[in-house]
BAFI-3210 file (N, C-alpha, C; in Angstrom, 3 decimals, decimal comma, padded with zeros to 6 digits):
// residues 106
n [1|2|3|4|5|6|7|8|9|10|11|12|13|14|15|16|17|18|19|20|21|22|23|24|25|26|27|28|29|30|31|32|33|34|35|36|37|38|39|40|41|42|43|44|45|46|47|48|49|50|51|52|53|54|55|56|57|58|59|60|61|62|63|64|65|66|67|68|69|70|71|72|73|74|75|76|77|78|79|80|81|82|83|84|85|86|87|88|89|90|91|92|93|94|95|96|97|98|99|100|101|102|103|104|105|106]
n.u [000,849|000,515|001,764|-000,166|-002,631|-002,643|-002,911|-005,439|-006,974|-009,319|-010,377|-010,161|-010,337|-011,971|-010,388|-008,723|-010,038|-010,643|-008,587|-007,947|-010,305|-010,790|-008,682|-009,225|-011,786|-011,595|-010,228|-008,016|-005,233|-002,568|-002,956|-004,030|-001,872|000,092|-000,994|-000,957|001,813|002,528|001,269|002,666|005,259|004,780|003,927|006,242|007,921|007,023|007,188|009,931|010,984|010,534|012,124|011,177|009,914|007,877|006,575|005,011|003,145|002,843|000,437|-001,559|-001,409|000,536|003,965|005,422|008,404|010,941|013,960|015,455|014,814|012,388|009,162|005,877|002,796|000,335|-003,037|-004,067|-003,737|-004,906|-004,640|-001,965|-000,903|-001,262|000,318|002,761|003,355|003,751|006,002|007,857|008,002|007,037|004,823|003,484|003,287|001,641|001,725|004,033|006,553|009,287|009,080|007,443|009,159|011,244|009,877|009,313|011,814|012,287]
n.v [-001,163|002,227|005,294|007,326|005,975|005,015|007,369|008,163|006,163|004,400|005,560|005,129|002,304|-000,456|-001,792|000,125|001,458|-000,588|-001,556|000,553|002,307|004,832|006,472|006,869|007,850|010,380|011,661|013,277|014,493|013,996|011,909|009,849|009,485|008,620|006,169|004,762|004,629|003,069|000,642|000,058|-000,400|-002,741|-004,559|-004,651|-006,177|-008,749|-008,896|-008,618|-011,139|-012,339|-010,991|-008,491|-005,093|-002,455|000,759|003,769|005,601|008,977|009,703|008,138|005,434|002,379|001,477|-001,348|-003,137|-005,209|-007,004|-006,986|-004,739|-004,554|-003,063|-002,376|-000,753|-000,540|-000,208|-000,722|-002,654|-005,117|-005,680|-005,973|-008,584|-010,358|-009,045|-009,178|-011,922|-012,264|-010,586|-011,763|-014,279|-016,577|-018,251|-016,284|-017,110|-016,544|-018,236|-019,666|-021,595|-020,810|-018,049|-017,329|-018,021|-016,201|-013,800|-014,030|-013,695|-011,019]
n.w [000,000|-000,757|000,664|000,545|000,483|003,076|004,528|003,751|004,744|006,935|010,210|013,766|014,728|016,310|018,183|019,164|021,210|022,959|024,728|026,429|027,337|028,560|027,710|025,021|025,033|026,127|024,129|024,098|022,486|023,432|025,248|023,676|021,922|023,731|024,538|022,092|021,721|023,930|023,263|020,917|021,903|023,415|021,410|019,874|021,457|020,966|018,145|017,708|018,104|015,705|013,961|013,263|013,391|014,738|014,094|015,129|012,924|012,087|010,763|011,708|011,245|011,228|010,791|009,642|009,816|008,403|009,300|007,042|005,682|004,362|004,173|005,438|005,451|007,868|008,926|011,476|014,525|014,127|011,391|011,345|011,927|009,726|007,824|009,150|009,092|006,366|005,862|007,604|006,580|007,662|009,970|012,590|015,632|018,571|020,729|020,604|021,985|022,248|021,872|024,076|026,162|025,717|026,170|028,870|029,956|029,727]
ca.u [000,000|001,309|001,541|-001,409|-003,741|-002,605|-003,435|-006,863|-007,640|-010,277|-009,879|-010,908|-010,613|-012,550|-009,360|-008,114|-010,755|-010,849|-007,582|-007,942|-011,448|-010,694|-007,734|-009,821|-013,016|-011,194|-009,747|-006,899|-004,170|-001,406|-003,355|-004,136|-000,508|000,778|-001,540|-000,415|003,228|002,569|000,935|003,760|006,341|004,384|003,923|007,628|008,506|006,647|007,693|011,384|011,250|010,417|012,980|010,359|009,668|006,715|006,678|003,780|003,255|002,067|-000,870|-002,534|-001,188|001,765|004,924|006,022|009,674|011,705|015,388|016,064|014,425|011,040|008,215|004,446|001,973|-000,909|-003,923|-004,354|-003,031|-005,530|-004,005|-000,542|-000,445|-001,133|001,493|003,950|003,655|004,285|007,365|008,721|008,103|006,602|003,704|003,799|002,442|001,814|001,900|005,305|007,287|010,497|008,639|006,995|010,351|011,942|009,088|009,446|013,139|012,287]
ca.v [000,000|003,451|006,165|008,079|005,119|004,974|008,633|008,227|005,008|004,633|005,937|004,666|000,876|-000,796|-002,224|001,304|001,783|-001,763|-001,756|001,675|003,137|006,209|007,224|007,227|008,602|011,767|012,155|014,203|014,000|013,454|010,645|008,876|009,221|007,821|004,810|004,136|004,336|001,935|-000,558|-000,206|-001,028|-004,116|-005,364|-004,835|-007,291|-009,977|-008,859|-008,787|-012,579|-012,707|-010,112|-007,381|-004,001|-001,634|002,167|004,540|006,565|010,134|009,857|007,268|004,038|001,819|001,001|-002,625|-003,293|-006,439|-006,740|-006,846|-003,456|-004,554|-002,324|-002,484|000,178|-001,174|000,770|-001,022|-003,841|-006,317|-005,911|-006,196|-009,970|-010,910|-008,416|-009,689|-013,256|-012,109|-010,054|-012,720|-015,489|-017,722|-017,951|-015,596|-017,794|-015,940|-019,287|-020,327|-021,799|-019,984|-016,666|-017,169|-018,057|-014,924|-012,749|-014,184|-013,207|-009,540]
ca.w [000,000|-000,787|001,820|000,399|000,916|004,528|005,034|003,457|005,345|008,007|011,528|014,907|014,789|017,613|019,130|019,778|022,440|023,811|025,773|027,369|026,935|029,051|026,886|023,742|025,285|026,356|022,843|024,253|021,594|024,142|025,858|022,588|021,455|024,750|024,469|020,874|021,972|024,859|022,488|019,986|022,686|023,747|020,184|019,446|022,220|020,254|016,772|017,711|018,006|014,292|013,172|012,780|014,333|014,423|014,480|014,998|011,834|012,525|010,112|012,353|010,878|011,775|009,801|010,011|009,103|008,630|009,482|005,720|005,113|003,792|005,004|005,129|006,213|008,320|009,558|012,880|015,008|013,569|010,086|011,563|012,000|008,372|007,217|009,841|008,574|005,009|005,941|008,302|005,779|008,471|010,867|013,845|016,609|019,892|021,729|020,334|023,232|022,271|022,065|025,461|027,018|025,531|026,820|030,321|030,338|029,720]
c.u [000,899|000,971|000,229|-002,605|-003,790|-003,175|-004,939|-007,654|-008,552|-009,611|-010,711|-011,293|-011,084|-011,505|-008,659|-008,750|-010,820|-009,853|-007,579|-009,063|-011,334|-009,767|-008,390|-011,136|-012,678|-010,750|-008,657|-005,741|-002,981|-001,726|-003,430|-002,743|000,248|000,296|-001,017|001,056|003,379|002,291|002,064|004,927|006,012|004,450|005,352|008,341|008,211|007,287|009,204|011,795|011,256|011,258|012,243|010,281|008,510|006,971|005,330|004,003|002,352|000,682|-001,917|-002,413|000,081|002,647|005,581|007,274|010,297|013,172|016,115|015,660|013,068|010,118|006,794|003,724|000,673|-001,730|-004,128|-003,654|-003,641|-004,893|-002,540|-000,127|-000,338|000,110|002,780|004,337|004,231|005,730|008,327|008,931|007,741|005,443|004,220|002,834|002,656|001,989|003,162|006,104|008,535|010,153|008,243|008,172|011,117|011,200|009,197|010,785|013,177|011,844]
c.v [001,231|004,314|006,915|007,246|005,034|006,235|008,692|007,102|005,390|004,960|005,251|003,200|000,520|-001,223|-001,041|001,605|000,622|-001,858|-000,651|002,637|004,589|007,058|007,704|007,976|010,086|012,444|013,225|013,677|013,396|012,105|009,543|008,506|008,349|006,378|004,076|003,769|003,143|000,631|-000,934|-000,871|-002,482|-005,031|-005,623|-005,930|-008,618|-010,000|-009,058|-010,242|-013,045|-011,809|-008,916|-006,290|-003,157|-000,218|002,835|005,586|007,740|010,291|008,904|005,806|003,558|001,369|-000,250|-002,804|-004,643|-006,064|-006,597|-005,550|-003,424|-003,798|-002,535|-001,487|-000,522|-000,143|000,538|-002,325|-005,141|-006,676|-006,296|-007,647|-010,638|-010,350|-008,941|-011,067|-013,191|-011,628|-011,031|-013,990|-016,746|-017,287|-017,257|-016,118|-017,197|-016,971|-020,118|-020,401|-020,940|-018,516|-016,433|-017,169|-016,736|-013,785|-012,824|-013,662|-011,692|-008,974]
c.w [000,000|000,424|001,737|000,834|002,435|005,148|004,857|004,108|006,487|009,335|012,600|014,900|016,195|018,639|019,788|021,126|023,425|024,965|026,821|026,998|027,378|028,188|025,604|023,903|025,439|025,061|022,963|023,416|022,332|024,784|024,815|022,087|022,453|024,727|023,235|021,072|022,913|024,119|021,544|020,709|023,009|022,529|019,714|020,231|021,532|018,870|016,695|017,582|016,551|013,380|012,598|013,838|013,822|014,910|014,265|013,915|012,169|011,896|010,685|011,994|011,593|010,616|010,365|009,170|009,431|008,822|008,149|005,026|004,438|004,739|004,515|006,024|006,576|009,088|011,042|013,264|014,514|012,232|010,220|011,393|010,637|007,690|007,853|009,316|007,168|005,070|006,611|007,486|006,552|009,365|012,125|014,898|017,994|021,010|021,499|021,638|023,346|022,502|023,520|026,435|026,925|026,228|028,341|030,822|030,437|031,035]
res [x|x|x|x|x|x|x|x|x|x|x|x|x|x|x|x|x|x|x|x|x|x|x|x|x|x|x|x|x|x|x|x|x|x|x|x|x|x|x|x|x|x|x|x|x|x|x|x|x|x|x|x|x|x|x|x|x|x|x|x|x|x|x|x|x|x|x|x|x|x|x|x|x|x|x|x|x|x|x|x|x|x|x|x|x|x|x|x|x|x|x|x|x|x|x|x|x|x|x|x|x|x|x|x|x|x]
***
């Protein structure tokens, strides 16, 4: 997807409000940004196991990157997992024993 499609994409995915309803109910830009950054840090702990990283894109989407430089723009965290499997070239299993062991070490 090109950057323009990401800018024109939909806003307000239901998962944005599910984890922290108060942050998104207030609609304070700094609160929403802090929540997105918190989620991005958490997701990066999982994605690092697969050689991937996620960054918050200022237009309201996320940029997914592989260690080889491939990138994908995703609108929300739900779209992230399909794109992650494509960039990683394998399934991203959240119940993978090696992943869970690595997360416990953090």
